[in-house]
Residue frames as a rotation matrix with the C-alpha (Angstrom) as fourth column:
MET 1
0.338 0.935 0.111 12.52
-0.049 0.135 -0.990 -2.14
-0.940 0.329 0.092 -19.02
SER 2
-0.442 -0.460 0.770 12.96
0.699 0.361 0.617 -3.30
-0.562 0.811 0.161 -22.51
SER 3
-0.430 0.263 -0.864 12.55
-0.436 -0.898 -0.057 -0.40
-0.791 0.352 0.501 -24.89
ASP 4
-0.984 0.093 -0.151 11.63
-0.081 0.522 0.849 -3.09
0.158 0.848 -0.506 -27.44
ARG 5
-0.489 0.852 -0.186 8.33
0.871 0.467 -0.154 -3.73
-0.044 -0.238 -0.970 -25.67
ALA 6
-0.064 0.438 -0.897 7.54
0.274 -0.857 -0.437 -0.01
-0.960 -0.273 -0.065 -25.29
GLY 7
-0.715 -0.278 -0.641 8.47
-0.499 -0.440 0.747 0.44
-0.490 0.854 0.176 -28.94
ALA 8
-0.908 0.417 0.043 6.16
0.366 0.738 0.567 -2.40
0.205 0.531 -0.822 -29.96
ILE 9
-0.148 0.874 -0.463 3.27
0.834 -0.141 -0.534 -0.80
-0.532 -0.465 -0.708 -28.02
LEU 10
-0.163 0.043 -0.986 3.91
-0.166 -0.986 -0.015 2.58
-0.973 0.161 0.168 -29.62
ALA 11
-0.926 -0.218 -0.308 4.16
-0.335 0.101 0.937 1.03
-0.173 0.971 -0.166 -33.09
ALA 12
-0.667 0.741 0.074 0.88
0.743 0.654 0.141 -0.86
0.056 0.149 -0.987 -32.61
LEU 13
0.051 0.714 -0.698 -0.89
0.611 -0.575 -0.544 2.28
-0.790 -0.399 -0.466 -31.43
LYS 14
-0.488 -0.273 -0.829 0.53
-0.412 -0.765 0.495 4.31
-0.769 0.584 0.261 -34.33
GLU 15
-0.993 0.114 0.020 -0.75
0.078 0.539 0.839 1.67
0.085 0.835 -0.544 -36.76
ARG 16
-0.315 0.936 -0.159 -4.21
0.949 0.306 -0.083 1.89
-0.029 -0.177 -0.984 -35.18
GLY 17
-0.302 0.168 0.938 -4.15
0.281 -0.925 0.256 5.69
0.911 0.341 0.232 -35.19
GLU 18
0.761 0.580 -0.290 -4.46
0.390 -0.052 0.919 5.73
0.519 -0.813 -0.266 -31.38
THR 19
0.021 -0.719 0.694 -2.66
-0.367 -0.652 -0.664 7.61
0.930 -0.241 -0.277 -28.63
LEU 20
0.219 -0.106 -0.970 -1.33
0.746 0.659 0.096 6.92
0.629 -0.744 0.223 -25.11
ALA 21
0.152 -0.233 0.961 -1.05
-0.572 -0.814 -0.107 8.82
0.806 -0.533 -0.257 -21.82
VAL 22
-0.206 -0.266 -0.942 0.07
0.570 0.749 -0.337 7.80
0.795 -0.606 -0.003 -18.33
ALA 23
0.586 0.270 0.764 -0.72
-0.523 -0.594 0.612 8.63
0.619 -0.758 -0.207 -14.71
GLU 24
-0.021 -0.716 -0.698 1.91
0.344 0.650 -0.677 7.85
0.939 -0.254 0.232 -12.17
SER 25
0.908 0.147 0.393 2.25
-0.322 -0.358 0.876 7.81
0.270 -0.922 -0.278 -8.44
LEU 26
0.733 -0.631 0.252 5.02
-0.008 0.363 0.932 5.59
-0.680 -0.685 0.261 -7.06
THR 27
0.372 -0.613 0.697 6.84
0.903 0.413 -0.118 5.41
-0.216 0.673 0.708 -10.40
GLY 28
0.372 -0.239 -0.897 7.32
0.287 -0.889 0.356 9.20
-0.883 -0.390 -0.262 -10.39
GLY 29
0.483 -0.133 -0.866 7.80
-0.711 -0.637 -0.299 9.59
-0.512 0.759 -0.402 -14.16
LEU 30
-0.516 -0.770 0.374 9.61
-0.438 0.613 0.658 6.34
-0.736 0.176 -0.654 -14.92
LEU 31
0.003 0.597 0.802 6.65
0.579 0.653 -0.488 4.97
-0.815 0.466 -0.344 -16.93
ALA 32
0.899 0.285 -0.333 6.51
-0.050 -0.688 -0.724 8.05
-0.435 0.668 -0.604 -19.14
ALA 33
0.138 -0.941 -0.309 10.29
-0.832 -0.280 0.479 7.89
-0.537 0.191 -0.822 -19.56
ALA 34
-0.350 -0.237 0.906 10.04
0.098 0.953 0.288 4.26
-0.931 0.190 -0.310 -20.74
PHE 35
0.460 0.610 0.646 7.92
0.729 0.157 -0.667 5.42
-0.508 0.777 -0.372 -23.65
VAL 36
0.948 -0.038 -0.317 9.58
-0.171 -0.898 -0.406 8.74
-0.269 0.439 -0.857 -24.50
GLU 37
0.004 -1.000 0.031 12.98
-0.481 0.025 0.876 7.13
-0.877 -0.019 -0.481 -24.83
VAL 38
-0.025 0.092 0.995 11.65
0.713 0.699 -0.046 5.35
-0.700 0.709 -0.084 -27.95
PRO 39
-0.899 -0.311 -0.309 12.45
0.016 -0.728 0.685 7.38
-0.438 0.611 0.659 -31.08
GLY 40
-0.780 0.624 0.048 9.29
-0.059 -0.150 0.987 8.79
0.623 0.767 0.154 -32.63
ALA 41
-0.673 0.519 -0.526 7.28
0.737 0.412 -0.536 8.43
-0.062 -0.749 -0.660 -29.40
SER 42
-0.766 0.339 -0.546 5.75
-0.117 -0.909 -0.400 11.89
-0.632 -0.243 0.736 -29.95
ARG 43
-0.781 0.493 -0.384 3.59
-0.444 -0.006 0.896 10.53
0.440 0.870 0.224 -32.72
VAL 44
-0.117 0.694 -0.710 1.66
0.306 0.706 0.639 8.46
0.945 -0.143 -0.295 -30.17
PHE 45
-0.301 -0.093 -0.949 2.57
0.943 0.119 -0.310 9.49
0.142 -0.989 0.052 -26.61
ARG 46
0.399 0.581 0.710 0.40
0.446 -0.799 0.403 12.45
0.801 0.156 -0.578 -25.48
GLY 47
-0.199 -0.482 0.853 1.84
-0.550 -0.666 -0.504 12.96
0.812 -0.569 -0.133 -22.02
GLY 48
-0.120 0.121 -0.985 1.74
0.648 0.761 0.015 11.96
0.752 -0.637 -0.170 -18.42
ILE 49
0.367 0.252 0.896 0.76
-0.521 -0.742 0.422 13.27
0.771 -0.621 -0.141 -15.02
VAL 50
-0.489 -0.520 -0.700 2.78
0.429 0.555 -0.713 12.47
0.759 -0.649 -0.048 -11.90
ALA 51
0.300 0.631 0.716 0.50
-0.531 -0.513 0.674 12.81
0.792 -0.582 0.181 -8.87
TYR 52
-0.515 -0.641 -0.570 2.64
0.131 0.598 -0.791 11.71
0.847 -0.481 -0.224 -5.99
ALA 53
-0.947 0.234 0.220 0.67
-0.292 -0.341 -0.893 13.49
-0.134 -0.910 0.392 -3.22
THR 54
-0.643 0.745 0.177 -2.75
0.698 0.665 -0.267 11.96
-0.316 -0.048 -0.947 -2.51
GLU 55
0.089 0.760 -0.644 -4.66
0.244 -0.643 -0.726 15.23
-0.966 -0.093 -0.243 -2.86
LEU 56
-0.418 -0.282 -0.863 -3.18
-0.695 -0.513 0.504 15.75
-0.585 0.811 0.019 -6.34
LYS 57
-0.935 0.172 0.311 -4.69
0.297 0.858 0.418 12.45
-0.195 0.483 -0.854 -7.46
ALA 58
0.022 0.992 -0.122 -8.07
0.831 -0.086 -0.549 14.13
-0.556 -0.089 -0.827 -6.94
LYS 59
0.269 0.084 -0.959 -7.10
-0.037 -0.995 -0.098 17.61
-0.962 0.062 -0.265 -8.09
LEU 60
-0.420 -0.580 -0.699 -5.12
-0.704 -0.278 0.654 16.74
-0.573 0.766 -0.291 -11.25
LEU 61
-0.953 -0.090 -0.290 -6.61
-0.261 0.731 0.630 13.45
0.155 0.676 -0.720 -12.28
GLY 62
-0.258 0.966 0.030 -10.17
-0.818 -0.235 0.524 13.55
0.513 0.111 0.851 -10.98
VAL 63
-0.645 0.067 -0.761 -9.98
0.338 0.918 -0.206 10.61
0.685 -0.391 -0.615 -8.60
PRO 64
0.370 0.875 0.313 -13.11
0.027 -0.347 0.937 10.98
0.929 -0.338 -0.152 -6.41
PRO 65
-0.390 -0.543 0.744 -12.11
-0.689 -0.364 -0.627 12.26
0.611 -0.757 -0.232 -2.94
PRO 66
0.454 0.566 0.688 -14.54
-0.880 0.405 0.247 9.83
-0.139 -0.718 0.682 -1.22
LEU 67
0.890 -0.208 -0.407 -12.74
0.024 0.910 -0.413 6.93
0.456 0.358 0.815 -2.96
LEU 68
-0.104 -0.990 0.093 -9.38
-0.026 -0.091 -0.996 8.18
0.994 -0.106 -0.016 -1.70
SER 69
-0.189 0.099 0.977 -10.82
-0.917 -0.374 -0.139 8.76
0.352 -0.922 0.162 1.80
SER 70
0.634 0.608 0.477 -12.37
-0.747 0.640 0.177 5.34
-0.198 -0.469 0.861 2.09
HIS 71
0.977 -0.212 0.026 -9.77
0.210 0.932 -0.296 3.20
0.038 0.294 0.955 0.32
GLY 72
0.318 -0.909 -0.270 -6.55
0.012 -0.281 0.960 5.21
-0.948 -0.309 -0.079 0.37
PRO 73
0.309 -0.239 -0.920 -4.33
-0.849 -0.505 -0.154 5.91
-0.428 0.829 -0.360 -2.64
VAL 74
-0.763 -0.609 -0.218 -3.13
-0.646 0.703 0.297 2.32
-0.027 0.367 -0.930 -3.01
ASP 75
-0.188 0.839 0.511 -6.21
-0.165 0.486 -0.859 0.57
-0.968 -0.246 0.047 -4.31
PRO 76
-0.629 -0.069 0.775 -7.38
0.659 0.480 0.578 -1.07
-0.412 0.874 -0.256 -7.56
SER 77
0.450 0.856 0.255 -10.27
0.881 -0.378 -0.284 1.37
-0.147 0.353 -0.924 -8.01
VAL 78
0.577 -0.349 -0.739 -7.88
-0.080 -0.924 0.374 4.31
-0.813 -0.156 -0.561 -7.51
ALA 79
-0.530 -0.816 0.232 -5.55
0.135 0.189 0.973 2.84
-0.837 0.547 0.009 -10.16
ALA 80
-0.259 0.544 0.798 -8.46
0.960 0.238 0.150 2.65
-0.108 0.805 -0.584 -12.64
ALA 81
0.764 0.574 -0.295 -9.54
0.564 -0.816 -0.127 6.20
-0.314 -0.069 -0.947 -11.79
LEU 82
0.088 -0.834 -0.545 -5.95
-0.096 -0.551 0.829 7.46
-0.992 -0.021 -0.128 -12.29
ALA 83
-0.715 -0.362 0.598 -5.82
0.490 0.350 0.798 5.88
-0.498 0.864 -0.073 -15.75
ALA 84
0.146 0.863 0.484 -9.25
0.989 -0.125 -0.075 7.22
-0.004 0.489 -0.872 -16.67
GLY 85
0.714 0.068 -0.697 -8.22
0.264 -0.948 0.178 10.71
-0.649 -0.311 -0.694 -15.51
ALA 86
-0.327 -0.914 -0.239 -5.03
-0.040 -0.239 0.970 10.63
-0.944 0.327 0.042 -17.55
ARG 87
-0.545 0.199 0.815 -6.90
0.806 0.394 0.443 9.43
-0.233 0.897 -0.375 -20.62
GLU 88
0.519 0.846 0.121 -9.46
0.853 -0.506 -0.124 12.24
-0.044 0.168 -0.985 -20.32
ARG 89
0.699 -0.222 -0.680 -7.12
0.115 -0.903 0.413 15.06
-0.706 -0.367 -0.605 -19.33
CYS 90
-0.392 -0.908 -0.149 -4.45
-0.126 -0.108 0.986 14.20
-0.911 0.405 -0.072 -21.92
GLY 91
0.371 0.639 -0.674 -6.99
-0.783 -0.175 -0.596 13.50
-0.499 0.749 0.435 -24.69
ALA 92
-0.686 -0.686 -0.240 -5.63
-0.722 0.602 0.342 10.02
-0.090 0.408 -0.909 -25.32
ASP 93
0.135 0.694 -0.707 -7.26
-0.659 0.596 0.459 6.83
0.740 0.404 0.538 -26.54
TRP 94
0.527 -0.089 -0.845 -5.43
0.459 0.867 0.195 4.70
0.715 -0.491 0.498 -23.98
ALA 95
0.235 -0.517 0.823 -3.90
-0.766 -0.619 -0.170 5.35
0.598 -0.591 -0.542 -20.57
ALA 96
0.209 -0.263 -0.942 -1.90
0.522 0.844 -0.120 3.33
0.827 -0.467 0.314 -18.09
ALA 97
0.448 -0.005 0.894 -1.51
-0.622 -0.719 0.308 4.14
0.642 -0.695 -0.325 -14.39
THR 98
-0.199 -0.548 -0.813 0.59
0.436 0.693 -0.574 3.04
0.878 -0.468 0.101 -11.44
THR 99
0.320 0.166 0.933 -0.02
-0.747 -0.562 0.357 3.37
0.583 -0.810 -0.056 -7.71
GLY 100
0.612 -0.139 -0.778 1.59
0.364 0.924 0.121 1.50
0.702 -0.357 0.616 -4.82
VAL 101
0.916 -0.346 0.202 4.08
-0.331 -0.370 0.868 1.51
-0.225 -0.862 -0.454 -2.02
ALA 102
0.583 -0.781 -0.225 7.78
-0.100 0.205 -0.974 1.60
0.806 0.590 0.042 -2.95
GLY 103
0.524 -0.376 -0.764 9.01
0.830 0.428 0.359 1.82
0.192 -0.822 0.536 0.63
PRO 104
-0.675 -0.643 -0.362 10.94
-0.324 0.699 -0.637 1.99
0.662 -0.313 -0.681 2.78
ASP 105
-0.891 0.379 0.248 7.83
-0.186 0.192 -0.964 1.91
-0.413 -0.905 -0.101 5.05
PRO 106
-0.476 0.832 0.285 4.28
0.880 0.449 0.158 0.59
0.004 0.326 -0.945 4.65
GLN 107
-0.972 0.231 0.049 1.66
-0.223 -0.967 0.123 3.24
0.076 0.108 0.991 3.77
ASP 108
-0.269 0.959 0.085 -1.98
-0.960 -0.274 0.052 3.40
0.073 -0.068 0.995 4.89
GLY 109
0.266 0.357 0.895 -1.93
-0.585 0.798 -0.144 -0.25
-0.766 -0.486 0.421 5.93
GLN 110
0.976 0.024 -0.217 -0.47
-0.200 0.500 -0.843 -1.38
0.088 0.866 0.493 2.62
PRO 111
0.576 -0.802 0.157 2.83
0.346 0.413 0.842 -3.29
-0.740 -0.431 0.516 2.63
VAL 112
-0.041 -0.712 -0.701 5.94
-0.682 -0.492 0.541 -2.28
-0.730 0.500 -0.466 0.78
GLY 113
-0.919 -0.367 0.142 5.80
-0.137 0.637 0.759 -3.82
-0.369 0.678 -0.636 -2.70
ARG 114
-0.102 0.944 0.315 1.98
0.682 0.297 -0.668 -3.68
-0.724 0.147 -0.674 -3.08
VAL 115
-0.827 -0.201 -0.524 1.34
-0.239 -0.719 0.653 -2.20
-0.508 0.665 0.547 -6.52
TYR 116
0.220 0.877 0.428 -1.73
0.493 0.278 -0.825 -1.71
-0.842 0.392 -0.370 -8.67
VAL 117
-0.874 -0.382 -0.301 -1.51
-0.087 -0.486 0.870 -0.97
-0.479 0.786 0.391 -12.37
ALA 118
0.151 0.972 0.178 -4.43
0.319 0.122 -0.940 -0.12
-0.936 0.199 -0.292 -14.65
VAL 119
-0.962 -0.247 0.120 -5.07
0.188 -0.276 0.943 0.34
-0.200 0.929 0.312 -18.32
VAL 120
0.023 0.981 -0.191 -8.12
0.261 -0.190 -0.946 2.18
-0.965 -0.028 -0.260 -19.62
GLY 121
-0.933 -0.356 -0.059 -9.07
0.023 -0.221 0.975 2.39
-0.360 0.908 0.214 -23.28
PRO 122
-0.487 0.780 -0.394 -11.91
-0.870 -0.394 0.295 2.68
0.075 0.486 0.870 -25.75
PRO 123
0.259 0.690 0.675 -14.77
-0.661 0.637 -0.397 0.21
-0.704 -0.343 0.621 -25.70
PRO 124
-0.667 -0.530 0.524 -14.11
-0.039 0.727 0.686 -3.12
-0.744 0.437 -0.505 -27.48
GLY 125
-0.683 0.487 0.545 -17.34
0.719 0.315 0.620 -2.71
0.130 0.815 -0.565 -29.41
PRO 126
-0.623 0.515 0.589 -20.24
-0.185 -0.828 0.529 -0.34
0.760 0.220 0.611 -30.09
GLY 127
0.372 0.884 0.285 -22.43
-0.427 -0.110 0.898 0.30
0.825 -0.455 0.336 -27.09
GLU 128
0.467 -0.298 -0.832 -19.98
0.695 0.705 0.138 -1.33
0.546 -0.643 0.537 -24.69
PRO 129
0.975 -0.131 -0.179 -18.30
0.036 -0.704 0.709 0.39
-0.219 -0.698 -0.682 -21.74
ASP 130
0.448 -0.889 -0.097 -14.70
-0.817 -0.363 -0.448 1.60
0.363 0.279 -0.889 -21.84
ARG 131
0.512 -0.408 -0.756 -12.12
0.261 0.912 -0.315 -1.12
0.818 -0.036 0.574 -21.44
VAL 132
0.407 -0.408 0.817 -10.66
-0.865 -0.459 0.202 -1.24
0.292 -0.789 -0.540 -17.90
GLU 133
0.564 -0.342 -0.752 -8.01
0.301 0.933 -0.198 -3.70
0.769 -0.115 0.629 -16.81
VAL 134
0.412 -0.425 0.806 -6.47
-0.844 -0.512 0.162 -3.58
0.344 -0.747 -0.569 -13.32
ARG 135
0.473 -0.323 -0.820 -3.91
0.274 0.938 -0.211 -5.89
0.838 -0.124 0.532 -11.74
GLU 136
0.851 -0.253 0.461 -2.39
-0.523 -0.314 0.793 -6.22
-0.056 -0.915 -0.399 -8.30
PHE 137
0.400 -0.800 -0.447 1.27
0.091 0.520 -0.849 -7.09
0.912 0.299 0.281 -7.85
THR 138
0.954 -0.293 0.071 3.42
-0.103 -0.095 0.990 -7.86
-0.283 -0.951 -0.120 -4.85
LEU 139
0.638 -0.770 0.026 6.95
0.003 -0.032 -0.999 -6.84
0.770 0.638 -0.018 -5.72
SER 140
0.809 -0.412 -0.420 10.06
0.540 0.237 0.808 -7.44
-0.234 -0.880 0.414 -3.69
GLY 141
-0.107 -0.933 0.345 13.32
0.920 -0.224 -0.320 -5.57
0.376 0.283 0.882 -3.24
GLY 142
-0.565 -0.219 -0.796 14.16
0.582 -0.789 -0.196 -1.98
-0.585 -0.574 0.573 -2.44
ARG 143
0.126 0.647 -0.752 12.56
-0.066 -0.751 -0.657 1.18
-0.990 0.133 -0.051 -3.76
ALA 144
-0.397 -0.367 -0.841 14.30
-0.812 -0.287 0.509 1.01
-0.428 0.885 -0.184 -7.12
ALA 145
-0.998 -0.001 0.068 13.27
0.026 0.920 0.392 -2.60
-0.063 0.393 -0.918 -7.65
VAL 146
-0.287 0.958 -0.030 9.62
0.637 0.167 -0.753 -1.95
-0.716 -0.235 -0.657 -6.72
ARG 147
0.144 0.340 -0.929 9.43
-0.354 -0.859 -0.369 1.16
-0.924 0.382 -0.004 -8.92
GLY 148
-0.632 -0.460 -0.623 11.10
-0.745 0.138 0.653 -0.62
-0.214 0.877 -0.430 -11.85
GLY 149
-0.912 0.336 0.235 8.86
0.338 0.941 -0.032 -3.63
-0.232 0.050 -0.971 -11.35
ALA 150
-0.025 0.939 -0.344 5.79
0.318 -0.319 -0.893 -1.39
-0.948 -0.132 -0.291 -11.40
VAL 151
-0.087 -0.058 -0.994 6.87
-0.809 -0.578 0.105 0.06
-0.581 0.814 0.003 -14.76
GLU 152
-0.931 -0.289 -0.221 7.41
-0.364 0.760 0.539 -3.45
0.012 0.583 -0.813 -16.13
ALA 153
-0.633 0.758 0.159 3.98
0.537 0.578 -0.614 -4.48
-0.558 -0.303 -0.773 -14.80
ALA 154
0.121 0.698 -0.706 2.26
-0.137 -0.692 -0.709 -1.47
-0.983 0.182 0.012 -16.41
VAL 155
-0.326 -0.315 -0.891 3.97
-0.907 -0.161 0.389 -1.97
-0.266 0.935 -0.233 -19.75
GLY 156
-0.997 -0.043 0.060 3.13
-0.031 0.982 0.188 -5.69
-0.067 0.186 -0.980 -19.61
LEU 157
-0.309 0.951 0.025 -0.53
0.483 0.180 -0.857 -5.05
-0.819 -0.253 -0.515 -18.87
LEU 158
0.134 0.322 -0.937 -0.69
-0.570 -0.749 -0.338 -2.51
-0.811 0.580 0.083 -21.65
ALA 159
-0.685 -0.450 -0.573 0.94
-0.727 0.373 0.576 -4.93
-0.046 0.811 -0.583 -24.10
GLU 160
-0.890 0.391 0.237 -1.46
0.330 0.908 -0.257 -7.73
-0.316 -0.151 -0.937 -23.00
THR 161
-0.063 0.931 -0.359 -4.52
0.219 -0.338 -0.915 -5.49
-0.974 -0.137 -0.182 -23.28
LEU 162
0.230 0.079 -0.970 -3.47
-0.777 -0.585 -0.232 -4.31
-0.585 0.807 -0.073 -26.76
ALA 163
0.821 0.035 0.570 -2.48
0.160 0.944 -0.289 -7.84
-0.548 0.328 0.770 -27.78
VAL 164
0.652 -0.730 -0.205 1.10
-0.642 -0.388 -0.661 -6.69
0.403 0.563 -0.722 -28.60
SER 165
0.863 -0.399 -0.311 3.85
0.470 0.860 0.202 -9.32
0.187 -0.320 0.929 -28.31
């Protein structure tokens, strides 16, 4: 992951007076690491929650258990709920989340390489709902490639949502 892109996101958020948090499943802390390796990240980055086990997605991040029961942990709605939970629990303006299957085996009917990333942030205007962006990706390669690709996808979606080049 290019630390330049993470740095640009952090700089844009600092300029806006806004903060960032992350929720991670398959990336296991790599997304947070992409941001905290940028000097001065602490001015913007509030923290992250790694909820690898399914029940921790509910317990730590507030993902509704019925959603997890009916859709499983690898789902676009779960990705959005993870991001919303990180935003609320870390007291951040923005949050990004990752969930998916890194392999080596499929999980809950989802193939290796299926990844969902989400970004949740403040409403674009008064009286509007919170901003929620979710994307599905099909990534190839081994575990490291899928996990790295998920980080790139989350950073890319965050940059796009924030209109940061």
